[in-house]
C-alpha positions as CSV (number, residue, x, y, z in Angstrom):
1,X,-48.9,-13.1,-37.4
2,X,-46.6,-15.7,-35.9
3,X,-46.9,-16.1,-32.1
4,X,-44.0,-16.4,-29.7
5,X,-45.2,-20.0,-29.0
6,X,-45.1,-20.9,-32.7
7,X,-41.6,-19.5,-33.0
8,X,-40.4,-21.5,-29.9
9,X,-42.1,-24.7,-31.2
10,X,-40.5,-24.2,-34.6
11,X,-37.1,-24.1,-33.0
12,X,-37.8,-27.2,-30.9
13,X,-39.2,-29.2,-33.9
14,X,-36.4,-28.0,-36.1
15,X,-33.7,-29.2,-33.6
16,X,-35.5,-32.5,-33.0
17,X,-36.2,-33.3,-36.7
18,X,-32.7,-32.2,-37.8
19,X,-31.0,-34.4,-35.2
20,X,-33.1,-37.4,-36.1
21,X,-32.4,-36.8,-39.8
22,X,-28.6,-36.6,-39.2
23,X,-28.7,-39.8,-37.2
24,X,-30.5,-41.5,-40.1
25,X,-28.1,-40.1,-42.6
26,X,-25.0,-41.2,-40.8
27,X,-26.2,-44.5,-39.4
28,X,-28.5,-45.9,-42.1
29,X,-28.9,-44.3,-45.5
30,X,-25.9,-41.9,-46.0
31,X,-23.2,-44.3,-47.1
32,X,-25.3,-46.4,-49.6
33,X,-26.6,-43.2,-51.3
34,X,-23.0,-41.8,-51.4
35,X,-21.8,-45.1,-52.9
36,X,-24.5,-44.9,-55.5
37,X,-23.5,-41.4,-56.5
38,X,-19.8,-42.3,-56.6
39,X,-20.5,-45.3,-58.9
40,X,-22.8,-43.1,-61.1
41,X,-20.1,-40.5,-61.5
42,X,-17.4,-43.0,-62.1
43,X,-19.5,-44.8,-64.7
44,X,-20.1,-41.6,-66.5
45,X,-16.6,-40.1,-66.3
46,X,-14.4,-43.2,-65.8
47,X,-10.7,-42.4,-65.3
48,X,-11.0,-38.9,-66.8
49,X,-11.3,-37.5,-63.3
50,X,-8.9,-37.6,-60.4
51,X,-10.9,-38.9,-57.4
52,X,-8.0,-39.4,-55.0
53,X,-7.8,-35.9,-53.5
54,X,-11.5,-36.2,-52.4
55,X,-13.0,-37.9,-49.5
56,X,-16.5,-39.0,-50.4
57,X,-18.6,-39.0,-47.2
58,X,-22.4,-39.0,-46.5
59,X,-22.1,-35.2,-46.0
60,X,-21.4,-35.1,-49.8
61,X,-24.5,-37.0,-50.8
62,X,-26.9,-34.1,-50.7
63,X,-28.8,-35.6,-47.8
64,X,-27.7,-32.9,-45.4
65,X,-29.1,-30.2,-47.6
66,X,-32.3,-32.2,-48.2
67,X,-32.7,-32.8,-44.5
68,X,-32.3,-29.1,-43.7
69,X,-35.0,-28.3,-46.4
70,X,-37.4,-31.0,-45.2
71,X,-36.8,-30.1,-41.5
72,X,-37.7,-26.5,-42.2
73,X,-40.8,-27.4,-44.2
74,X,-42.1,-30.0,-41.6
75,X,-41.3,-27.7,-38.7
76,X,-43.2,-24.8,-40.3
77,X,-46.1,-27.2,-41.1
78,X,-46.4,-28.7,-37.6
79,X,-46.3,-25.4,-35.9
80,X,-49.1,-24.2,-38.3
81,X,-46.9,-21.3,-39.5
82,X,-47.2,-22.7,-43.0
83,X,-49.3,-25.3,-44.9
84,X,-47.2,-28.0,-46.4
85,X,-47.6,-28.5,-50.1
86,X,-46.6,-32.2,-50.7
87,X,-46.2,-32.1,-54.5
88,X,-43.9,-29.1,-54.4
89,X,-42.0,-30.5,-51.4
90,X,-41.3,-33.8,-53.3
91,X,-40.3,-31.9,-56.5
92,X,-38.0,-29.6,-54.7
93,X,-36.5,-32.5,-52.7
94,X,-35.7,-34.4,-55.9
95,X,-34.4,-31.2,-57.5
96,X,-32.0,-30.7,-54.6
97,X,-30.7,-34.2,-54.9
98,X,-30.0,-33.7,-58.7
99,X,-28.4,-30.3,-58.1
100,X,-26.1,-32.0,-55.6
101,X,-25.0,-34.6,-58.1
102,X,-24.2,-31.8,-60.5
103,X,-22.4,-30.0,-57.7
104,X,-20.2,-33.1,-57.1
105,X,-19.4,-33.3,-60.8
106,X,-18.4,-29.6,-61.0
107,X,-16.2,-30.0,-57.9
108,X,-14.5,-33.0,-59.4
109,X,-14.0,-31.3,-62.8
110,X,-12.6,-28.2,-61.1
111,X,-9.7,-30.3,-59.8
112,X,-8.4,-30.4,-63.4
113,X,-7.4,-26.8,-62.9
114,X,-5.8,-27.4,-59.5
115,X,-6.8,-28.7,-56.1
116,X,-6.9,-25.3,-54.5
117,X,-9.4,-24.2,-57.1
118,X,-11.5,-27.4,-56.5
119,X,-11.5,-26.6,-52.7
120,X,-12.7,-23.1,-53.4
121,X,-15.5,-24.4,-55.7
122,X,-16.4,-26.9,-53.1
123,X,-17.0,-24.2,-50.5
124,X,-18.8,-22.0,-52.9
125,X,-21.0,-24.8,-53.9
126,X,-22.3,-25.3,-50.4
127,X,-23.4,-21.6,-50.3
128,X,-25.2,-22.2,-53.7
129,X,-27.0,-25.2,-52.2
130,X,-27.9,-23.1,-49.2
131,X,-29.4,-20.5,-51.6
132,X,-31.5,-23.2,-53.4
133,X,-32.7,-24.4,-50.0
134,X,-33.9,-20.9,-49.0
135,X,-35.4,-20.3,-52.4
136,X,-37.3,-23.6,-52.3
137,X,-38.6,-22.9,-48.8
138,X,-39.7,-19.5,-50.0
139,X,-41.4,-20.9,-53.2
140,X,-43.0,-23.8,-51.3
């Protein structure tokens, strides 16, 4: 059974780690990773996709979803609610990153139908990423 102290500590650690991870994403690693992803997608698809309606930002890089996942796992581990399984955590982190690249490609491809459809797919894709995060936390 999870004690009240563990629940409170989980919330404190989650807020602390998530804040630190967002600072890292936006100040240090977010833009280089986003640039890598943009170059990768442009090298694969070239001019067949219309990139102009989209603003590529560190939020799009998949790092926010990964930071949420890792923050939950580490907060559960530190509060002794859950024992961290490093191999699964690494595998699920890499999988989330790859799923996000596929998500970006799907959103860009959906613009071929029309921009409103692409915006809808973009929003739906975040819920799908959220589902993967919850599933990976559960499976870990």
